[in-house]
Every structure is written in C-alpha cells, then in structure tokens.
C-alpha positions, -999 to 999 in steps of 0.1 A, spaced: -68 529 423 -38 506 420 -3 523 418 5 502 387 -14 487 358 -16 450 351 -21 441 315 -42 411 306 -29 398 273 -45 372 251 -19 347 237 -26 325 207 -4 296 196 -19 273 170 -53 262 183 -44 272 219 -54 305 235 -49 317 270 -43 349 289 -13 362 308 -12 391 333 19 412 336 29 447 345 47 469 320 79 465 340 76 427 334 75 433 297 104 456 300 125 430 319 116 404 293 125 427 265 159 436 280 168 399 283 157 392 247 176 421 233 208 410 250 204 372 245 186 370 212 195 403 196 159 413 189 151 449 178 154 473 208 125 493 194 101 464 193 86 471 227 62 500 230 78 528 249 71 536 285 48 566 289 45 586 321 18 612 315 -17 599 318 -4 563 321 -35 551 339 -61 567 315 -85 542 301 -76 550 265 -39 548 271 -42 515 289 -63 500 261 -39 513 235 -9 499 253 -26 466 259 -31 462 221 5 472 215 18 446 240 -4 419 224 12 428 190 46 427 207 41 392 220 26 379 187 57 394 169 80 375 193 61 343 187 64 348 149 102 355 154 107 323 173 83 298 156 99 266 166 113 271 200 107 302 221 136 313 243 133 300 279 127 335 292 98 340 268 83 306 274 83 313 312 68 348 306 40 332 285 34 304 311 40 277 284 48 253 313 12 255 323 -2 247 289 22 223 272 4 190 268 
C-alpha cells in the first residue's frame, strides 16, 4: 500500500479531454497559490481528511470532489487560466 493517494482526474475543456494525476498535497499547493494570487474562495477546495483517508469510498468521494474543484476553476477562468493552474492541468502538453 502506498503511503499517499494519487488522484486521477478527468479534465474537459471544450472538445478536449485528458487526465491529470496529482496527490492531494498538490491540489492544496495549487489552491494556496490561487487564493493568494487570484483571490478565489478559500473554502472551494475539499478539506483534508485524516481518518480513513485511504478507504476506497473516501478516495472515490474525494476524487469526485477534486474533479468538481477543477471544473469550477475552469469556469471561473474561462478565457485564460492562471499560469499555476495551466501548469497543474498540463495545458502545455495539449495546446495545439
């Protein structure tokens, strides 16, 4: 068993879809930067949970919450995503 969980998140922008893989701590780091730089809502990111953090049901629930989090960010920045978000979502790999 891995000491940490990696979330595989489906990202959709227009007709393009791809997946990104990140630990919760990566999401937390992204969120902190967006809160300070772009003044997004501090409560937007699902909270960190300690008890049962690797249980299958919690992992699935958190994965869905993180997908919603990213989709919310993409709606919030429809024209140009902040550089930190673009990098997190690997836009540089998919921009044609």
